[in-house]
C-alpha positions as CSV (number, residue, x, y, z in Angstrom):
1,M,-25.5,181.1,133.2
2,S,-26.2,184.2,131.2
3,V,-23.8,187.1,130.4
4,L,-25.9,189.3,132.7
5,A,-25.4,186.9,135.6
6,V,-21.7,186.8,135.0
7,Q,-21.6,190.6,135.0
8,L,-23.6,190.7,138.3
9,L,-21.2,188.2,139.8
10,A,-18.2,190.4,138.7
11,V,-19.7,193.5,140.3
12,I,-20.3,191.7,143.5
13,L,-16.7,190.4,143.5
14,V,-15.3,193.9,142.8
15,L,-17.4,195.6,145.4
16,G,-16.7,192.9,148.0
17,G,-13.0,193.0,147.2
18,G,-13.0,196.8,147.5
19,A,-14.7,196.6,150.9
20,G,-12.0,194.0,151.9
21,V,-9.2,196.3,150.7
22,L,-10.6,199.2,152.7
23,A,-11.0,197.1,155.8
24,E,-7.6,195.6,155.7
25,W,-5.9,198.9,154.8
26,G,-7.5,200.5,157.8
27,A,-6.3,197.7,160.0
28,A,-2.7,198.2,158.5
29,H,-2.7,194.8,156.9
30,F,-1.3,196.0,153.7
31,R,-0.2,192.7,152.3
32,T,-3.7,191.3,152.7
33,A,-5.2,194.5,151.2
34,F,-3.0,194.1,148.1
35,M,-4.0,190.4,147.8
36,Y,-7.7,191.4,147.8
37,M,-6.9,194.1,145.3
38,G,-5.1,191.7,142.9
39,F,-7.7,189.0,143.2
40,T,-10.6,191.3,142.5
41,A,-8.8,193.1,139.7
42,V,-7.9,189.9,137.9
43,V,-11.1,187.9,138.5
44,G,-13.7,190.6,138.7
45,G,-12.2,192.7,136.0
46,G,-11.8,189.7,133.7
47,L,-15.4,188.8,134.2
48,L,-16.6,192.3,133.5
49,I,-14.5,192.7,130.4
50,F,-15.0,189.2,128.9
51,P,-18.4,188.1,130.2
52,G,-19.3,186.1,127.1
53,E,-16.1,184.1,127.3
54,A,-16.5,183.6,131.0
55,V,-19.9,182.0,130.4
56,H,-18.3,179.4,128.1
57,V,-15.5,178.7,130.5
58,L,-17.9,178.3,133.5
59,A,-20.1,176.0,131.4
60,A,-17.1,173.9,130.4
61,L,-16.0,173.6,134.1
62,V,-19.5,172.5,135.2
63,V,-20.0,169.9,132.5
């Protein structure tokens, strides 16, 4: 997996999580919205900021 693939995955996670936050917030499910927000901030943000390290971690998990 390349760095570009990890960054693309991160963008998909962040955008999908943002859509989930908006949907849950509109439905007044605030706890679920904050869970989406936290997950995408940690995972998606981490993948965007450290894509090179994420490639090594994902490779280690697969092997």
